[in-house]
The first five atom37 places (N, CA, C, CB, O) and aatype in JSON, in Angstrom:
{
  "aatype": [20, 20, 20, 20, 20, 20, 20, 20, 20, 20, 20, 20, 20, 20, 20, 20, 20, 20, 20, 20, 20, 20, 20, 20, 20, 20, 20, 20, 20, 20, 20, 20, 20, 20, 20, 20, 20, 20, 20, 20, 20, 20, 20, 20, 20, 20, 20, 20, 20, 20, 20, 20, 20, 20, 20, 20, 20, 20, 20, 20, 20, 20, 20, 20, 20, 20, 20, 20, 20, 20, 20, 20, 20, 20, 20, 20, 20, 20, 20, 20, 20, 20, 20, 20, 20, 20, 20, 20, 20, 20, 20, 20, 20, 20, 20, 20, 20, 20, 20, 20, 20, 20, 20, 20],
  "atom_mask": [
    [1, 1, 1, 1, 1],
    [1, 1, 1, 1, 1],
    [1, 1, 1, 1, 1],
    [1, 1, 1, 1, 1],
    [1, 1, 1, 1, 1],
    [1, 1, 1, 1, 1],
    [1, 1, 1, 1, 1],
    [1, 1, 1, 1, 1],
    [1, 1, 1, 1, 1],
    [1, 1, 1, 1, 1],
    [1, 1, 1, 1, 1],
    [1, 1, 1, 1, 1],
    [1, 1, 1, 1, 1],
    [1, 1, 1, 1, 1],
    [1, 1, 1, 1, 1],
    [1, 1, 1, 1, 1],
    [1, 1, 1, 1, 1],
    [1, 1, 1, 1, 1],
    [1, 1, 1, 1, 1],
    [1, 1, 1, 1, 1],
    [1, 1, 1, 1, 1],
    [1, 1, 1, 1, 1],
    [1, 1, 1, 1, 1],
    [1, 1, 1, 1, 1],
    [1, 1, 1, 1, 1],
    [1, 1, 1, 1, 1],
    [1, 1, 1, 1, 1],
    [1, 1, 1, 1, 1],
    [1, 1, 1, 1, 1],
    [1, 1, 1, 1, 1],
    [1, 1, 1, 1, 1],
    [1, 1, 1, 1, 1],
    [1, 1, 1, 1, 1],
    [1, 1, 1, 1, 1],
    [1, 1, 1, 1, 1],
    [1, 1, 1, 1, 1],
    [1, 1, 1, 1, 1],
    [1, 1, 1, 1, 1],
    [1, 1, 1, 1, 1],
    [1, 1, 1, 1, 1],
    [1, 1, 1, 1, 1],
    [1, 1, 1, 1, 1],
    [1, 1, 1, 1, 1],
    [1, 1, 1, 1, 1],
    [1, 1, 1, 1, 1],
    [1, 1, 1, 1, 1],
    [1, 1, 1, 1, 1],
    [1, 1, 1, 1, 1],
    [1, 1, 1, 1, 1],
    [1, 1, 1, 1, 1],
    [1, 1, 1, 1, 1],
    [1, 1, 1, 1, 1],
    [1, 1, 1, 1, 1],
    [1, 1, 1, 1, 1],
    [1, 1, 1, 1, 1],
    [1, 1, 1, 1, 1],
    [1, 1, 1, 1, 1],
    [1, 1, 1, 1, 1],
    [1, 1, 1, 1, 1],
    [1, 1, 1, 1, 1],
    [1, 1, 1, 1, 1],
    [1, 1, 1, 1, 1],
    [1, 1, 1, 1, 1],
    [1, 1, 1, 1, 1],
    [1, 1, 1, 1, 1],
    [1, 1, 1, 1, 1],
    [1, 1, 1, 1, 1],
    [1, 1, 1, 1, 1],
    [1, 1, 1, 1, 1],
    [1, 1, 1, 1, 1],
    [1, 1, 1, 1, 1],
    [1, 1, 1, 1, 1],
    [1, 1, 1, 1, 1],
    [1, 1, 1, 1, 1],
    [1, 1, 1, 1, 1],
    [1, 1, 1, 1, 1],
    [1, 1, 1, 1, 1],
    [1, 1, 1, 1, 1],
    [1, 1, 1, 1, 1],
    [1, 1, 1, 1, 1],
    [1, 1, 1, 1, 1],
    [1, 1, 1, 1, 1],
    [1, 1, 1, 1, 1],
    [1, 1, 1, 1, 1],
    [1, 1, 1, 1, 1],
    [1, 1, 1, 1, 1],
    [1, 1, 1, 1, 1],
    [1, 1, 1, 1, 1],
    [1, 1, 1, 1, 1],
    [1, 1, 1, 1, 1],
    [1, 1, 1, 1, 1],
    [1, 1, 1, 1, 1],
    [1, 1, 1, 1, 1],
    [1, 1, 1, 1, 1],
    [1, 1, 1, 1, 1],
    [1, 1, 1, 1, 1],
    [1, 1, 1, 1, 1],
    [1, 1, 1, 1, 1],
    [1, 1, 1, 1, 1],
    [1, 1, 1, 1, 1],
    [1, 1, 1, 1, 1],
    [1, 1, 1, 1, 1],
    [1, 1, 1, 1, 1],
    [1, 1, 1, 1, 1]
  ],
  "atom_positions": [
    [[17.98, -12.36, 2.38], [16.76, -13.04, 2.73], [15.92, -13.24, 1.46], [15.97, -12.25, 3.81], [15.95, -12.41, 0.55]],
    [[15.19, -14.33, 1.4], [14.38, -14.68, 0.25], [13.22, -13.69, 0.08], [13.84, -16.12, 0.4], [12.51, -13.42, 1.04]],
    [[13.02, -13.15, -1.15], [11.92, -12.19, -1.35], [10.54, -12.79, -1.09], [11.98, -11.64, -2.76], [9.64, -12.1, -0.62]],
    [[10.37, -14.07, -1.4], [9.09, -14.72, -1.15], [8.82, -14.8, 0.35], [9.06, -16.13, -1.77], [7.69, -14.6, 0.79]],
    [[9.86, -15.1, 1.13], [9.71, -15.15, 2.58], [9.34, -13.77, 3.13], [11.0, -15.65, 3.23], [8.49, -13.66, 4.02]],
    [[9.97, -12.73, 2.61], [9.66, -11.37, 3.06], [8.22, -11.02, 2.74], [10.61, -10.35, 2.41], [7.51, -10.44, 3.57]],
    [[7.77, -11.38, 1.52], [6.39, -11.09, 1.12], [5.39, -11.82, 2.01], [6.17, -11.48, -0.35], [4.42, -11.23, 2.46]],
    [[5.64, -13.11, 2.25], [4.72, -13.88, 3.09], [4.73, -13.38, 4.53], [5.07, -15.36, 3.04], [3.69, -13.4, 5.2]],
    [[5.88, -12.95, 5.01], [5.95, -12.41, 6.38], [5.12, -11.14, 6.48], [7.42, -12.13, 6.78], [4.38, -10.95, 7.45]],
    [[5.24, -10.26, 5.5], [4.45, -9.03, 5.51], [2.96, -9.33, 5.38], [4.89, -8.09, 4.38], [2.13, -8.71, 6.04]],
    [[2.63, -10.29, 4.52], [1.24, -10.66, 4.32], [0.64, -11.25, 5.59], [1.11, -11.65, 3.16], [-0.46, -10.87, 5.99]],
    [[1.34, -12.17, 6.23], [0.78, -12.8, 7.41], [0.76, -11.84, 8.6], [1.58, -14.04, 7.77], [-0.12, -11.95, 9.46]],
    [[1.7, -10.91, 8.66], [1.66, -9.94, 9.75], [0.43, -9.05, 9.6], [2.95, -9.09, 9.77], [-0.21, -8.68, 10.59]],
    [[0.1, -8.71, 8.36], [-1.1, -7.91, 8.12], [-2.35, -8.71, 8.43], [-1.13, -7.4, 6.67], [-3.34, -8.17, 8.94]],
    [[-2.32, -10.01, 8.12], [-3.5, -10.84, 8.34], [-3.7, -11.18, 9.81], [-3.4, -12.12, 7.54], [-4.82, -11.51, 10.22]],
    [[-2.64, -11.11, 10.61], [-2.77, -11.39, 12.04], [-3.64, -10.36, 12.74], [-1.41, -11.44, 12.69], [-4.17, -10.63, 13.82]],
    [[-3.8, -9.19, 12.14], [-4.62, -8.15, 12.75], [-6.1, -8.49, 12.67], [-4.35, -6.81, 12.08], [-6.9, -7.98, 13.46]],
    [[-6.48, -9.35, 11.72], [-7.88, -9.72, 11.57], [-8.14, -11.0, 12.36], [-8.24, -9.92, 10.06], [-7.33, -11.94, 12.35]],
    [[-9.25, -11.03, 13.04], [-9.54, -12.15, 13.93], [-10.28, -13.28, 13.22], [-10.35, -11.68, 15.12], [-10.12, -14.44, 13.6]],
    [[-11.09, -12.98, 12.22], [-11.93, -13.98, 11.58], [-11.11, -14.84, 10.61], [-13.09, -13.3, 10.83], [-10.55, -14.32, 9.65]],
    [[-11.04, -16.13, 10.87], [-10.26, -17.05, 10.06], [-10.83, -17.18, 8.65], [-10.19, -18.41, 10.73], [-10.07, -17.38, 7.7]],
    [[-12.14, -17.08, 8.5], [-12.77, -17.17, 7.19], [-12.33, -16.01, 6.3], [-14.29, -17.19, 7.32], [-12.05, -16.22, 5.12]],
    [[-12.26, -14.82, 6.84], [-11.82, -13.65, 6.08], [-10.36, -13.8, 5.68], [-12.04, -12.36, 6.89], [-9.98, -13.46, 4.56]],
    [[-9.54, -14.29, 6.6], [-8.12, -14.48, 6.31], [-7.93, -15.5, 5.2], [-7.37, -14.94, 7.58], [-7.11, -15.29, 4.31]],
    [[-8.68, -16.59, 5.23], [-8.57, -17.6, 4.18], [-8.99, -17.05, 2.83], [-9.42, -18.82, 4.52], [-8.36, -17.35, 1.82]],
    [[-10.05, -16.24, 2.79], [-10.48, -15.64, 1.52], [-9.43, -14.7, 0.98], [-11.8, -14.89, 1.71], [-9.19, -14.68, -0.23]],
    [[-8.79, -13.93, 1.85], [-7.76, -13.01, 1.39], [-6.56, -13.77, 0.84], [-7.33, -12.08, 2.53], [-5.98, -13.37, -0.17]],
    [[-6.18, -14.85, 1.5], [-5.05, -15.64, 1.02], [-5.36, -16.26, -0.34], [-4.7, -16.75, 2.03], [-4.49, -16.3, -1.21]],
    [[-6.58, -16.73, -0.54], [-6.97, -17.29, -1.84], [-6.94, -16.21, -2.92], [-8.37, -17.92, -1.76], [-6.48, -16.46, -4.03]],
    [[-7.42, -15.01, -2.6], [-7.4, -13.92, -3.58], [-5.97, -13.55, -3.93], [-8.16, -12.69, -3.04], [-5.66, -13.34, -5.11]],
    [[-5.08, -13.46, -2.94], [-3.68, -13.19, -3.21], [-3.07, -14.28, -4.1], [-2.89, -13.09, -1.9], [-2.37, -13.97, -5.06]],
    [[-3.34, -15.53, -3.78], [-2.78, -16.64, -4.54], [-3.26, -16.63, -5.99], [-3.14, -17.98, -3.89], [-2.46, -16.77, -6.92]],
    [[-4.56, -16.45, -6.19], [-5.11, -16.42, -7.55], [-4.54, -15.23, -8.32], [-6.66, -16.35, -7.51], [-4.22, -15.35, -9.5]],
    [[-4.43, -14.1, -7.66], [-3.93, -12.9, -8.32], [-2.46, -13.06, -8.72], [-4.11, -11.69, -7.41], [-2.1, -12.75, -9.85]],
    [[-1.64, -13.52, -7.82], [-0.22, -13.66, -8.12], [0.01, -14.76, -9.16], [0.57, -13.98, -6.83], [0.88, -14.63, -10.02]],
    [[-0.76, -15.84, -9.09], [-0.66, -16.89, -10.1], [-1.08, -16.38, -11.47], [-1.52, -18.1, -9.69], [-0.45, -16.7, -12.48]],
    [[-2.14, -15.59, -11.51], [-2.58, -15.0, -12.78], [-1.55, -14.06, -13.37], [-3.88, -14.27, -12.58], [-1.33, -14.07, -14.58]],
    [[-0.92, -13.26, -12.53], [0.12, -12.36, -13.01], [1.29, -13.15, -13.59], [0.61, -11.43, -11.87], [1.78, -12.84, -14.67]],
    [[1.73, -14.18, -12.86], [2.88, -14.97, -13.3], [2.58, -15.7, -14.62], [3.28, -15.98, -12.22], [3.4, -15.68, -15.53]],
    [[1.42, -16.34, -14.71], [1.09, -17.09, -15.92], [0.87, -16.19, -17.12], [-0.14, -17.94, -15.69], [1.33, -16.5, -18.22]],
    [[0.17, -15.07, -16.93], [-0.03, -14.16, -18.05], [1.28, -13.55, -18.52], [-1.0, -13.06, -17.66], [1.48, -13.35, -19.72]],
    [[2.17, -13.24, -17.6], [3.48, -12.71, -17.97], [4.29, -13.75, -18.72], [4.23, -12.25, -16.72], [4.94, -13.44, -19.72]],
    [[4.26, -14.99, -18.24], [4.99, -16.1, -18.88], [4.5, -16.31, -20.31], [4.82, -17.4, -18.06], [5.31, -16.37, -21.24]],
    [[3.18, -16.42, -20.49], [2.64, -16.66, -21.83], [2.71, -15.41, -22.7], [1.2, -17.15, -21.73], [2.76, -15.52, -23.93]],
    [[2.7, -14.24, -22.1], [2.88, -13.01, -22.87], [4.26, -12.93, -23.48], [2.64, -11.79, -21.99], [4.42, -12.48, -24.62]],
    [[5.26, -13.37, -22.73], [6.63, -13.4, -23.28], [6.72, -14.41, -24.42], [7.65, -13.76, -22.17], [7.36, -14.14, -25.44]],
    [[6.08, -15.57, -24.26], [6.06, -16.54, -25.36], [5.31, -16.0, -26.58], [5.41, -17.85, -24.9], [5.7, -16.28, -27.71]],
    [[4.26, -15.24, -26.36], [3.53, -14.64, -27.48], [4.4, -13.62, -28.21], [2.23, -13.98, -26.99], [4.36, -13.52, -29.43]],
    [[5.19, -12.86, -27.45], [6.12, -11.92, -28.09], [7.19, -12.64, -28.89], [6.77, -11.03, -27.04], [7.54, -12.22, -29.99]],
    [[7.7, -13.74, -28.35], [8.74, -14.5, -29.05], [8.19, -15.08, -30.35], [9.28, -15.63, -28.15], [8.9, -15.14, -31.35]],
    [[6.92, -15.51, -30.34], [6.32, -16.08, -31.54], [5.68, -15.04, -32.45], [5.28, -17.11, -31.15], [4.99, -15.38, -33.4]],
    [[5.91, -13.76, -32.16], [5.45, -12.63, -32.97], [3.92, -12.53, -33.06], [6.02, -12.74, -34.36], [3.39, -12.06, -34.06]],
    [[3.23, -12.96, -32.03], [1.78, -12.79, -31.93], [1.53, -11.58, -31.03], [1.07, -14.09, -31.38], [1.28, -11.72, -29.83]],
    [[1.6, -10.41, -31.63], [1.59, -9.17, -30.85], [0.23, -8.86, -30.23], [2.02, -8.02, -31.73], [0.16, -8.26, -29.16]],
    [[-0.85, -9.25, -30.9], [-2.18, -8.99, -30.34], [-2.39, -9.78, -29.05], [-3.26, -9.34, -31.36], [-2.87, -9.24, -28.05]],
    [[-2.04, -11.04, -29.08], [-2.16, -11.86, -27.88], [-1.24, -11.35, -26.78], [-1.84, -13.33, -28.2], [-1.61, -11.35, -25.61]],
    [[-0.04, -10.91, -27.14], [0.89, -10.38, -26.15], [0.34, -9.11, -25.5], [2.25, -10.08, -26.8], [0.48, -8.93, -24.29]],
    [[-0.28, -8.26, -26.28], [-0.88, -7.04, -25.73], [-2.0, -7.38, -24.76], [-1.41, -6.13, -26.86], [-2.1, -6.79, -23.69]],
    [[-2.84, -8.34, -25.13], [-3.94, -8.75, -24.25], [-3.4, -9.34, -22.95], [-4.86, -9.77, -24.96], [-3.89, -9.01, -21.87]],
    [[-2.39, -10.19, -23.06], [-1.84, -10.82, -21.85], [-1.11, -9.81, -20.97], [-0.88, -11.96, -22.23], [-1.24, -9.87, -19.75]],
    [[-0.36, -8.9, -21.56], [0.34, -7.9, -20.76], [-0.63, -6.89, -20.15], [1.37, -7.17, -21.61], [-0.39, -6.38, -19.05]],
    [[-1.73, -6.6, -20.85], [-2.73, -5.72, -20.24], [-3.44, -6.44, -19.08], [-3.77, -5.26, -21.3], [-3.83, -5.8, -18.1]],
    [[-3.6, -7.75, -19.18], [-4.15, -8.51, -18.06], [-3.19, -8.49, -16.87], [-4.45, -9.96, -18.48], [-3.62, -8.42, -15.72]],
    [[-1.89, -8.55, -17.15], [-0.89, -8.45, -16.08], [-1.01, -7.09, -15.39], [0.54, -8.67, -16.63], [-0.97, -7.01, -14.17]],
    [[-1.14, -6.03, -16.19], [-1.26, -4.69, -15.61], [-2.54, -4.56, -14.78], [-1.24, -3.63, -16.72], [-2.52, -4.0, -13.68]],
    [[-3.65, -5.08, -15.3], [-4.91, -5.0, -14.57], [-4.87, -5.82, -13.28], [-6.07, -5.47, -15.45], [-5.38, -5.38, -12.25]],
    [[-4.28, -7.0, -13.34], [-4.17, -7.82, -12.13], [-3.22, -7.19, -11.11], [-3.68, -9.22, -12.49], [-3.44, -7.3, -9.91]],
    [[-2.18, -6.53, -11.59], [-1.27, -5.83, -10.68], [-1.97, -4.67, -9.98], [-0.04, -5.32, -11.43], [-1.77, -4.45, -8.79]],
    [[-2.79, -3.94, -10.73], [-3.56, -2.86, -10.11], [-4.57, -3.42, -9.11], [-4.29, -2.03, -11.2], [-4.81, -2.82, -8.06]],
    [[-5.16, -4.55, -9.43], [-6.09, -5.19, -8.5], [-5.38, -5.64, -7.23], [-6.79, -6.37, -9.17], [-5.91, -5.52, -6.13]],
    [[-4.16, -6.17, -7.4], [-3.37, -6.57, -6.23], [-3.02, -5.36, -5.37], [-2.09, -7.29, -6.67], [-3.07, -5.43, -4.15]],
    [[-2.68, -4.25, -6.02], [-2.39, -3.02, -5.26], [-3.64, -2.51, -4.56], [-1.83, -1.93, -6.2], [-3.56, -2.03, -3.43]],
    [[-4.78, -2.62, -5.22], [-6.04, -2.2, -4.6], [-6.34, -3.05, -3.37], [-7.2, -2.3, -5.62], [-6.8, -2.53, -2.34]],
    [[-6.1, -4.34, -3.46], [-6.33, -5.22, -2.32], [-5.33, -4.95, -1.2], [-6.25, -6.69, -2.76], [-5.69, -4.93, -0.03]],
    [[-4.08, -4.76, -1.58], [-3.03, -4.6, -0.57], [-3.13, -3.26, 0.17], [-1.67, -4.74, -1.21], [-3.01, -3.21, 1.39]],
    [[-3.34, -2.19, -0.58], [-3.34, -0.86, 0.04], [-4.73, -0.37, 0.42], [-2.7, 0.13, -0.9], [-4.88, 0.36, 1.4]],
    [[-5.76, -0.77, -0.34], [-7.09, -0.26, -0.09], [-7.99, -1.16, 0.72], [-7.74, 0.02, -1.35], [-9.03, -0.74, 1.2]],
    [[-7.58, -2.43, 0.86], [-8.36, -3.42, 1.61], [-9.78, -3.58, 1.05], [-8.43, -3.02, 3.08], [-10.72, -3.81, 1.81]],
    [[-9.92, -3.47, -0.26], [-11.19, -3.65, -0.94], [-11.29, -5.12, -1.39], [-11.34, -2.66, -2.15], [-11.01, -5.43, -2.55]],
    [[-11.7, -6.0, -0.49], [-11.69, -7.43, -0.79], [-12.75, -7.82, -1.82], [-11.91, -8.22, 0.47], [-12.45, -8.55, -2.77]],
    [[-13.95, -7.35, -1.65], [-15.03, -7.71, -2.58], [-14.76, -7.16, -3.96], [-16.38, -7.2, -2.06], [-14.94, -7.86, -4.96]],
    [[-14.32, -5.91, -4.04], [-14.02, -5.3, -5.33], [-12.87, -6.04, -6.02], [-13.67, -3.82, -5.15], [-12.9, -6.23, -7.23]],
    [[-11.88, -6.45, -5.26], [-10.75, -7.19, -5.85], [-11.2, -8.53, -6.41], [-9.66, -7.4, -4.8], [-10.76, -8.92, -7.49]],
    [[-12.06, -9.23, -5.69], [-12.55, -10.52, -6.19], [-13.37, -10.35, -7.45], [-13.38, -11.22, -5.13], [-13.26, -11.16, -8.38]],
    [[-14.19, -9.31, -7.51], [-15.0, -9.06, -8.7], [-14.11, -8.69, -9.89], [-16.02, -7.94, -8.43], [-14.33, -9.16, -11.0]],
    [[-13.11, -7.84, -9.64], [-12.21, -7.45, -10.73], [-11.39, -8.63, -11.26], [-11.27, -6.35, -10.25], [-11.17, -8.73, -12.46]],
    [[-10.95, -9.5, -10.37], [-10.21, -10.69, -10.82], [-11.11, -11.57, -11.68], [-9.68, -11.5, -9.61], [-10.66, -12.09, -12.71]],
    [[-12.35, -11.73, -11.28], [-13.29, -12.54, -12.08], [-13.56, -11.89, -13.44], [-14.62, -12.73, -11.32], [-13.62, -12.59, -14.45]],
    [[-13.71, -10.57, -13.47], [-13.95, -9.88, -14.74], [-12.74, -9.94, -15.67], [-14.32, -8.43, -14.49], [-12.89, -10.15, -16.87]],
    [[-11.55, -9.77, -15.11], [-10.34, -9.84, -15.93], [-10.16, -11.25, -16.5], [-9.09, -9.43, -15.1], [-9.8, -11.41, -17.67]],
    [[-10.4, -12.25, -15.68], [-10.3, -13.64, -16.15], [-11.34, -13.94, -17.21], [-10.45, -14.62, -14.97], [-11.04, -14.59, -18.21]],
    [[-12.56, -13.47, -17.0], [-13.61, -13.7, -18.0], [-13.3, -13.01, -19.32], [-14.96, -13.2, -17.46], [-13.54, -13.57, -20.39]],
    [[-12.76, -11.81, -19.25], [-12.4, -11.09, -20.48], [-11.27, -11.82, -21.21], [-11.97, -9.64, -20.16], [-11.3, -11.94, -22.44]],
    [[-10.29, -12.31, -20.46], [-9.19, -13.06, -21.09], [-9.67, -14.35, -21.72], [-8.12, -13.36, -20.06], [-9.27, -14.68, -22.84]],
    [[-10.51, -15.09, -21.02], [-11.03, -16.34, -21.58], [-11.93, -16.08, -22.79], [-11.81, -17.11, -20.51], [-11.9, -16.85, -23.75]],
    [[-12.71, -15.02, -22.75], [-13.56, -14.68, -23.89], [-12.71, -14.35, -25.12], [-14.47, -13.49, -23.55], [-13.03, -14.78, -26.23]],
    [[-11.64, -13.6, -24.91], [-10.73, -13.3, -26.02], [-10.11, -14.56, -26.57], [-9.63, -12.34, -25.58], [-10.03, -14.73, -27.79]],
    [[-9.65, -15.45, -25.69], [-9.02, -16.68, -26.16], [-10.01, -17.6, -26.88], [-8.38, -17.41, -25.0], [-9.65, -18.26, -27.85]],
    [[-11.25, -17.64, -26.4], [-12.27, -18.43, -27.1], [-12.61, -17.83, -28.46], [-13.54, -18.53, -26.26], [-12.83, -18.56, -29.43]],
    [[-12.65, -16.51, -28.52], [-13.02, -15.83, -29.77], [-11.93, -15.99, -30.84], [-13.27, -14.35, -29.51], [-12.24, -16.21, -32.01]],
    [[-10.68, -15.89, -30.44], [-9.6, -15.96, -31.42], [-9.03, -17.36, -31.61], [-8.48, -15.03, -31.02], [-8.3, -17.61, -32.57]],
    [[-9.36, -18.27, -30.72], [-8.81, -19.61, -30.81], [-7.37, -19.67, -30.29], [-8.87, -20.1, -32.23], [-6.66, -20.64, -30.55]],
    [[-6.96, -18.64, -29.57], [-5.61, -18.54, -28.99], [-4.52, -18.67, -30.04], [-5.41, -19.62, -27.93], [-3.48, -19.27, -29.8]],
    [[-4.78, -18.1, -31.21], [-3.76, -18.15, -32.25], [-3.46, -16.78, -32.8], [-4.18, -19.07, -33.37], [-2.63, -16.64, -33.69]]
  ]
}
């Protein structure tokens, strides 16, 4: 069975327990932003390692670790507001670093 299908089945089964559609939509958006951030930071972190830019790779891989912890916090702890704030802070820190260094 496809791992993405298994993940979405588990996610939607958990979301079926909540009655408010607005809350469910917010949780799905947070999951999507978090998983997209993990995938993109991991992708560009590997490219940074290949191009021998170790500082950028460390920043991107630490963002992957922080986003993964935030995803675990959302999945196991059901801390929706805290997860949204942490995602915003991690993104702001990453963008600030990239603006400061010029992404080079």
